Structures are given as structure tokens and as C-alpha cells.
C-alpha positions as CSV (number, residue, x, y, z in Angstrom):
1,X,74.1,63.4,171.9
2,X,76.3,66.2,173.3
3,X,74.2,68.7,171.4
4,X,71.1,67.3,173.0
5,X,72.6,67.3,176.5
6,X,73.7,71.0,176.0
7,X,70.3,72.1,174.8
8,X,68.4,70.3,177.5
9,X,70.8,71.5,180.2
10,X,70.6,75.1,179.2
11,X,66.8,74.8,178.9
12,X,66.4,73.3,182.4
13,X,69.0,75.5,184.2
14,X,67.5,78.8,182.9
15,X,63.9,77.8,183.8
16,X,65.0,76.5,187.2
17,X,66.7,79.9,187.7
18,X,68.8,78.9,190.8
19,X,70.3,82.3,191.2
20,X,66.9,83.8,192.0
21,X,66.2,80.9,194.3
22,X,69.5,81.5,196.0
23,X,68.6,85.1,196.7
24,X,65.3,84.0,198.2
25,X,67.0,81.3,200.3
26,X,69.3,83.8,201.9
27,X,66.3,85.8,203.1
28,X,64.7,82.7,204.6
29,X,67.5,80.5,206.0
30,X,70.1,80.9,208.6
31,X,73.7,81.0,207.3
32,X,74.6,77.8,209.2
33,X,71.6,75.9,207.7
34,X,72.4,76.8,204.1
35,X,74.5,73.6,203.3
36,X,71.9,71.2,204.6
37,X,69.0,73.1,203.1
38,X,70.8,73.2,199.7
39,X,71.3,69.5,199.8
40,X,67.7,68.7,200.6
41,X,66.3,71.2,198.1
42,X,68.5,69.9,195.3
43,X,67.6,66.2,196.1
44,X,63.9,67.1,196.1
45,X,64.2,68.8,192.7
46,X,66.1,65.8,191.3
47,X,63.4,63.3,192.6
48,X,60.6,65.5,191.2
49,X,62.3,65.8,187.9
50,X,62.9,62.1,187.5
51,X,59.3,61.3,188.4
52,X,58.1,63.9,185.9
53,X,60.4,62.4,183.2
54,X,59.2,58.9,183.8
55,X,55.5,59.5,184.5
56,X,54.8,62.6,182.5
57,X,54.2,60.9,179.2
58,X,52.0,58.2,180.9
59,X,49.8,60.9,182.4
60,X,49.4,62.6,179.0
61,X,48.3,59.3,177.4
62,X,45.7,58.7,180.1
63,X,44.1,62.0,179.3
64,X,44.6,61.6,175.5
65,X,46.9,64.6,175.2
66,X,49.4,64.5,172.3
67,X,52.9,66.0,172.2
68,X,52.1,68.9,169.8
69,X,49.4,70.1,172.2
70,X,51.6,70.0,175.2
71,X,54.4,71.7,173.3
72,X,52.0,74.5,172.2
73,X,50.5,75.1,175.7
74,X,54.0,74.6,177.2
75,X,55.3,77.3,175.0
76,X,52.6,79.7,176.2
77,X,53.4,78.8,179.9
78,X,57.1,79.4,179.3
79,X,56.4,82.7,177.5
80,X,54.4,84.0,180.4
81,X,57.2,83.0,182.8
82,X,59.7,84.7,180.5
83,X,57.7,87.9,180.3
84,X,57.4,88.0,184.1
85,X,61.1,87.5,184.5
86,X,62.1,90.1,181.9
87,X,59.7,92.6,183.7
88,X,61.4,91.7,187.0
89,X,58.3,90.1,188.5
90,X,60.1,86.8,189.3
91,X,63.0,88.4,191.0
92,X,61.9,89.1,194.6
93,X,64.5,88.0,197.1
94,X,62.9,90.2,199.9
95,X,59.3,89.3,199.1
96,X,59.1,86.3,201.3
97,X,55.6,86.1,202.9
98,X,55.0,85.9,206.6
99,X,54.0,82.3,206.2
100,X,57.3,81.5,204.5
101,X,59.3,83.2,207.2
102,X,57.4,81.1,209.8
103,X,58.1,77.9,207.7
104,X,61.8,78.9,207.8
105,X,61.8,77.9,211.4
106,X,61.8,74.3,210.1
107,X,64.7,74.1,207.7
108,X,63.6,70.7,206.3
109,X,60.2,72.2,205.5
110,X,61.5,75.2,203.7
111,X,64.0,73.1,201.8
112,X,61.1,71.3,200.2
113,X,58.4,74.0,200.2
114,X,58.7,76.7,199.0
115,X,62.4,76.4,197.9
116,X,62.3,73.2,195.9
117,X,58.6,73.4,195.0
118,X,57.4,75.8,193.6
119,X,60.3,78.3,193.5
120,X,62.7,76.0,191.6
121,X,60.5,73.1,190.4
122,X,57.4,75.0,189.1
123,X,55.1,74.7,186.1
124,X,57.7,75.8,183.7
125,X,60.1,73.0,184.7
126,X,57.4,70.4,184.7
127,X,56.3,71.5,181.2
128,X,59.9,71.5,179.8
129,X,60.7,68.1,181.2
130,X,57.5,66.5,179.8
131,X,58.1,68.1,176.3
132,X,61.8,67.1,176.2
133,X,61.0,63.6,177.5
134,X,58.2,63.0,175.0
135,X,60.3,64.1,172.0
136,X,63.1,61.8,173.1
137,X,61.9,58.6,171.4
138,X,65.3,56.9,171.3
139,X,66.9,55.4,174.4
140,X,70.0,57.5,173.8
141,X,67.9,60.7,173.9
142,X,66.3,59.6,177.1
143,X,69.8,59.0,178.5
144,X,70.8,62.5,177.4
145,X,67.8,64.0,179.2
146,X,68.7,62.1,182.3
147,X,72.2,63.4,182.2
148,X,71.0,66.9,181.6
149,X,68.7,66.7,184.7
150,X,71.6,65.5,186.9
151,X,73.9,68.2,185.6
152,X,71.2,70.9,186.1
153,X,70.5,69.8,189.6
154,X,74.2,69.7,190.5
155,X,74.5,73.3,189.2
156,X,71.5,74.2,191.3
157,X,73.2,72.6,194.4
158,X,76.5,74.5,193.8
159,X,74.7,77.8,193.4
160,X,72.4,77.3,196.5
161,X,75.4,76.2,198.6
162,X,77.2,79.4,197.7
163,X,74.0,81.5,197.9
164,X,75.3,84.1,200.5
165,X,78.5,84.7,198.4
166,X,76.6,85.0,195.1
167,X,74.0,87.4,196.6
168,X,76.7,89.6,198.0
169,X,78.7,89.5,194.8
170,X,75.8,90.4,192.4
171,X,73.7,92.5,194.7
172,X,70.0,93.2,194.1
173,X,70.6,94.9,190.8
174,X,72.9,92.1,189.6
175,X,70.4,89.5,190.5
176,X,67.7,91.4,188.6
177,X,69.9,91.6,185.5
178,X,70.7,87.9,185.5
179,X,67.0,87.0,186.0
180,X,66.1,89.2,183.0
181,X,68.7,87.6,180.8
182,X,67.4,84.2,181.8
183,X,63.9,85.4,180.9
184,X,65.1,86.3,177.4
185,X,66.5,82.8,177.0
186,X,63.3,81.2,178.3
187,X,61.4,83.4,175.9
188,X,63.4,82.1,172.9
189,X,62.8,78.5,174.1
190,X,59.1,79.1,174.5
191,X,58.8,80.2,170.9
192,X,60.6,77.0,169.8
193,X,58.1,74.9,171.7
194,X,55.1,77.0,170.7
195,X,55.9,77.2,166.9
196,X,56.8,73.5,166.8
197,X,53.6,72.5,168.5
198,X,51.4,74.7,166.3
199,X,53.1,73.5,163.2
200,X,52.7,69.8,164.2
201,X,49.0,70.4,165.1
202,X,48.5,72.1,161.7
203,X,50.0,69.1,159.8
204,X,47.7,66.8,161.9
205,X,44.6,68.6,161.0
């Protein structure tokens, strides 16, 4: 169980990429609003993750999608995200749009959109949670995934709450390096999903 929790947590936290989100938050939120925004953002990510874990498999069954298929396409999605991160395309703390800056006037709004969704909780996280949930057939594995989600969101909260300090400590170059390293990890995870999905589909054919 500990091994499962460790793998799931590492998978989720790297794909969530809270350090990049922290850098973006600093450019959009007033210093005095960071604690409350961090709390709202983290809570939103937690709720969205739990809903995905519970309802994701049900949605797949409605559309007749099997686990190998979602693992294969999920691997492709994660690989694209990983390549973008390694190339530095995902790390853009100063690239907030005009609309996002206007939304920042309402801290509750920016905490949910765009910080929680889609900056933190995007397609990669959705895919990962669905794949991890669907392969967790035993109750103990479902429990391990639930624990991993809580741990990951707690880490996200801690990082966001200390966003200003982390951004100053790492600097732009440091943030880019961390993002690229996370991209490499996500790339490795994507291949596990992709190869596992293709292998299962091959055996089913």
C-alpha cells in the first residue's frame, strides 16, 4: 500500500506542478490575498479530484471506453504535456492574459479559474486520476489513491501559501529548471501508461 501511495502521490504532484502555479499566482494575486486564495484553490482541486475519482469510471462505462484505451490515450496526453514542460512552454509566470489580470480583481474567481482549473487541475490530472482509479480494483487501492490525493493537495496548498518566498528563492531560471525536471518525470509516467495500454489492447485483440 505504501508503494502505491508513493507512486500515486509522485504522479499527481508532478502533473499538478504547483511550483509553476505558484509563480503564476504571484503575478495575479495581491500578497495579502495569497493565504485565502491558496486555501480556496486547494479546496477546489481536492473536490474536483474526488469527483473525478468517483465518477470517472462511471463516465467511461457510459461511453463504453475500457481501461486500456484510456491508458493509451492518457499516455499520449501526458507525453504532450511533458514535452511542452521540457521545452519550457508550460512555465510562463509572466504570461497572464489581460482577462486573467481583470479576473484577479475578484480573488475568489481567480482561485477557482484559472488557478485551480485549468492551471492545476487540467487534462493531465484528470487522465491520471481516472487511470489510477480504474486500475485500483481493491478497496485498499482505492483508499491508497484517496490518501495520495489528500497528500498531493496538501503539498499544493503549502507551496501556494509560500508562493512569494518560493518564487524569490528559485527565480525565473530556477522555476524553469524545476518545471523541466517535472516534465521528464511526467514523460516517464506517460510511457508507463502508453505502453501498458497498448499491450493490454494487443492482448484483447
